[in-house]
C-alpha positions as CSV (number, residue, x, y, z in Angstrom):
1,M,26.2,-95.1,-305.9
2,I,29.1,-96.7,-307.7
3,L,30.7,-93.4,-308.8
4,M,30.6,-92.2,-305.2
5,Y,32.2,-95.5,-304.1
6,L,35.0,-95.0,-306.6
7,F,35.6,-91.4,-305.5
8,E,35.7,-92.3,-301.8
9,T,38.0,-95.2,-302.6
10,Y,40.3,-92.9,-304.4
11,L,40.4,-90.6,-301.4
12,D,40.9,-93.6,-299.1
13,L,43.8,-94.8,-301.2
14,R,45.5,-91.4,-300.9
15,Q,45.0,-91.5,-297.1
16,H,46.3,-95.1,-297.0
17,A,49.4,-94.1,-298.8
18,A,50.0,-91.3,-296.3
19,L,49.6,-93.8,-293.5
20,K,52.5,-95.9,-294.9
21,L,55.0,-93.1,-294.2
22,T,57.1,-94.2,-291.3
23,T,58.6,-90.8,-290.3
24,L,57.0,-88.7,-287.6
25,P,55.7,-85.5,-289.2
26,K,57.4,-82.3,-288.1
27,T,54.1,-80.9,-286.8
28,L,53.9,-83.8,-284.3
29,E,57.5,-83.7,-283.0
30,G,57.4,-83.0,-279.3
31,V,53.7,-83.8,-279.1
32,I,53.9,-87.6,-279.3
33,N,56.9,-89.9,-279.3
34,Q,58.0,-92.2,-282.1
35,E,56.6,-95.3,-280.3
36,K,53.1,-93.9,-279.9
37,F,53.2,-92.7,-283.5
38,E,54.1,-96.3,-284.7
39,K,51.3,-97.8,-282.7
40,F,48.8,-95.2,-284.1
41,R,50.2,-95.9,-287.6
42,A,49.9,-99.7,-287.3
43,Y,46.3,-99.4,-286.0
44,S,45.3,-96.9,-288.7
45,L,46.7,-99.2,-291.4
46,Y,44.8,-102.1,-290.1
47,K,41.7,-100.0,-289.9
48,S,42.2,-98.8,-293.4
49,H,42.5,-102.4,-294.7
50,F,39.3,-103.3,-293.0
51,H,37.6,-100.2,-294.3
52,F,38.5,-101.2,-297.9
53,V,37.0,-104.7,-297.5
54,H,33.9,-103.4,-295.7
55,E,33.1,-100.8,-298.3
56,F,33.7,-103.3,-301.2
57,V,31.3,-105.9,-299.6
58,T,28.8,-103.2,-298.9
59,I,28.7,-101.9,-302.4
60,L,28.6,-105.5,-303.7
61,I,25.6,-106.4,-301.5
62,N,23.7,-103.1,-302.3
63,S,24.3,-103.5,-306.0
64,T,23.1,-107.1,-305.9
65,I,19.9,-106.1,-304.1
66,L,19.2,-103.3,-306.6
67,F,20.1,-105.3,-309.7
68,F,18.1,-108.4,-308.9
69,S,15.2,-106.5,-307.3
70,I,15.4,-108.4,-304.1
71,L,13.4,-105.9,-302.1
72,S,10.4,-106.2,-304.5
73,W,10.7,-110.0,-304.3
74,F,10.5,-109.9,-300.5
75,W,7.5,-107.5,-300.8
76,N,5.7,-109.9,-303.1
77,K,6.5,-112.9,-300.9
78,S,5.3,-111.1,-297.7
79,G,2.0,-110.3,-299.5
80,I,1.6,-114.0,-300.3
81,F,2.4,-115.0,-296.8
82,L,0.1,-112.6,-294.9
83,P,-3.2,-114.4,-295.7
84,F,-1.8,-117.6,-294.3
85,L,-1.5,-115.8,-291.0
86,G,-5.0,-114.5,-291.3
87,L,-3.8,-110.9,-291.8
88,N,-4.9,-108.3,-294.4
89,E,-2.5,-108.3,-297.3
90,E,-3.5,-104.8,-298.2
91,N,-2.1,-103.4,-295.0
92,E,1.3,-101.9,-295.9
93,I,2.5,-101.8,-292.3
94,L,2.0,-105.6,-291.9
95,H,3.4,-106.0,-295.4
96,T,6.7,-104.5,-294.3
97,F,7.2,-106.8,-291.4
């Protein structure tokens, strides 16, 4: 999971560097004008910044959940809570709610 995050971040950094180029690529000349290209570039840079933050927070939350066994903790707590509601604690479907 972390190795995949690092690899994807490497690729995202390369794309981010390409987005910082201010000149219109020759392949786009005549297709869009410089003003539209600048708007697209600004939006893409903003989106790229948000993507970096989002992916970092996601990997941090997922790693925390796995490291501290939070899912198994919730599973155990739900098993303790079910009898208080008068439900069968052995029922896995009820256990997951």
